[in-house]
C-alpha positions as CSV (number, residue, x, y, z in Angstrom):
1,M,0.0,0.0,0.0
2,F,1.4,3.4,-1.0
3,I,0.6,5.8,1.9
4,G,2.2,8.9,3.3
5,T,3.9,12.0,2.1
6,Y,7.6,12.3,1.4
7,E,9.7,15.3,0.5
8,H,12.7,14.8,-1.9
9,T,14.6,16.9,-4.4
10,L,15.1,16.6,-8.1
11,D,18.7,16.7,-9.1
12,T,20.3,18.6,-12.0
13,K,19.8,15.5,-14.2
14,N,16.1,15.3,-13.4
15,R,16.5,12.3,-11.2
16,L,14.3,11.7,-8.2
17,I,14.8,9.4,-5.2
18,I,11.7,7.4,-4.6
19,P,11.2,6.4,-0.9
20,A,12.5,3.0,-0.1
21,K,9.1,2.0,1.2
22,F,7.7,2.7,-2.2
23,R,10.6,1.1,-4.2
24,N,10.0,-2.2,-2.4
25,Q,6.4,-2.3,-3.7
26,L,7.1,-1.2,-7.2
27,G,9.3,-3.9,-8.5
28,D,11.9,-3.4,-11.3
29,K,9.7,-1.4,-13.6
30,F,6.7,0.9,-13.3
31,V,4.9,3.6,-15.2
32,I,4.8,7.4,-14.7
33,T,2.3,9.6,-16.6
34,N,0.6,13.0,-16.6
35,W,-2.1,13.3,-14.1
36,M,-4.7,15.8,-12.8
37,E,-3.9,19.2,-11.2
38,H,-0.5,19.2,-13.0
39,S,0.8,16.3,-11.0
40,L,2.3,13.0,-12.2
41,H,1.0,9.6,-11.4
42,A,3.1,6.5,-10.9
43,F,1.6,3.1,-11.2
44,T,2.9,-0.4,-10.4
45,Q,2.9,-2.6,-13.5
46,E,-0.2,-4.4,-12.2
47,G,-1.9,-1.0,-11.5
48,W,-1.1,0.3,-14.9
49,E,-2.5,-2.8,-16.6
50,Q,-5.7,-2.5,-14.6
51,F,-5.9,1.2,-15.5
52,M,-5.3,0.5,-19.2
53,A,-8.1,-2.1,-19.1
54,E,-10.5,0.5,-17.8
55,I,-9.3,3.1,-20.4
56,S,-9.6,0.6,-23.2
57,A,-13.2,-0.2,-22.2
58,M,-14.2,3.5,-22.7
59,K,-16.0,4.4,-25.9
60,S,-13.4,5.9,-28.1
61,T,-16.0,7.5,-30.3
62,R,-16.4,10.2,-27.5
63,K,-14.1,13.1,-28.0
64,E,-13.3,13.4,-24.2
65,V,-12.3,9.7,-24.1
66,R,-9.9,10.2,-27.0
67,Q,-8.5,13.3,-25.3
68,F,-8.0,11.5,-22.0
69,Q,-6.4,8.5,-23.7
70,R,-4.0,10.6,-25.7
71,F,-3.0,12.7,-22.7
72,I,-2.5,9.8,-20.3
73,I,-1.1,7.1,-22.6
74,G,0.8,9.5,-24.7
75,G,2.5,11.1,-21.7
76,A,3.3,7.7,-20.1
77,T,6.8,6.4,-19.7
78,D,8.3,3.2,-18.5
79,A,10.4,3.9,-15.4
80,E,13.1,2.0,-13.6
81,F,15.5,2.7,-10.8
82,D,19.2,3.3,-11.1
83,K,21.6,1.7,-8.5
84,T,20.8,4.4,-5.9
85,G,17.0,4.2,-6.1
86,R,16.6,7.2,-8.4
87,V,14.3,7.4,-11.4
88,S,14.7,9.8,-14.3
89,I,11.8,12.2,-14.9
90,P,11.6,12.9,-18.7
91,G,11.5,16.6,-19.7
92,N,7.9,16.5,-20.9
93,L,6.7,15.2,-17.6
94,K,8.8,17.6,-15.6
95,E,7.5,20.5,-17.6
96,Y,3.8,19.4,-17.3
97,A,4.1,18.9,-13.6
98,R,6.0,22.2,-13.1
99,L,8.6,20.3,-11.2
100,E,11.4,22.4,-9.8
101,K,13.9,21.3,-7.2
102,N,11.6,20.4,-4.3
103,V,9.2,17.6,-4.9
104,V,6.5,15.8,-2.8
105,I,5.7,12.2,-3.3
106,I,2.2,11.2,-2.0
107,G,0.8,7.7,-1.6
108,T,-2.6,7.2,-3.2
109,G,-3.4,3.6,-2.3
110,E,-2.8,0.1,-3.4
111,N,-1.2,0.5,-6.8
112,S,0.0,4.1,-7.2
113,F,1.4,7.4,-5.9
114,E,1.6,11.0,-7.1
115,I,4.6,13.3,-7.7
116,W,4.1,17.0,-7.2
117,D,6.1,20.1,-7.2
118,A,6.4,21.0,-3.5
119,D,5.0,24.5,-3.8
120,E,2.2,23.4,-6.1
121,F,1.2,20.7,-3.6
122,K,1.3,23.0,-0.7
123,A,-1.1,25.4,-2.4
124,Y,-3.4,22.6,-3.5
125,N,-3.3,20.9,0.0
126,E,-4.1,24.2,1.8
127,A,-7.1,24.8,-0.5
128,T,-8.3,21.3,0.0
129,A,-8.0,21.6,3.8
130,E,-10.3,24.6,3.7
131,D,-13.0,22.6,2.0
132,F,-12.3,19.2,3.4
133,D,-15.5,19.0,5.6
134,E,-17.7,19.8,2.6
135,I,-15.8,17.4,0.3
136,A,-16.2,14.6,2.8
137,E,-19.9,15.2,3.2
138,N,-20.4,15.0,-0.5
139,L,-18.7,11.6,-0.9
140,D,-20.8,8.5,-0.9
141,F,-19.3,6.4,1.8
142,D,-20.2,5.4,5.3
143,F,-17.4,5.2,7.9
């Protein structure tokens, strides 16, 4: 399970250390792609395959589906670790996610995690915190 928030830095060669706790769950290869709110999303191979099955089941005659597929699949890259546990972030993904030096890695559950620019995430998280009660009330779950 990918949980927690971790702060790391992007080096001058666009390499990012992924937390050891996450590396152990990812295996040798995983997928990183564009995501919502100018973040990146990293999937385990299994998680990516499940996600691709869902995307493939969508009706590609719908413009929004084609746009989503192109953006997510076209932006995806296979990732693997170097000997020190770093992963290279391609320029197109770095640019989309507005990654500078300071980066936040956020667990999002069973098969994935997000990568954010630290300043972007701080602003996003502060705005979410302000609305959290209302957001929670509008979700359909019983805890």
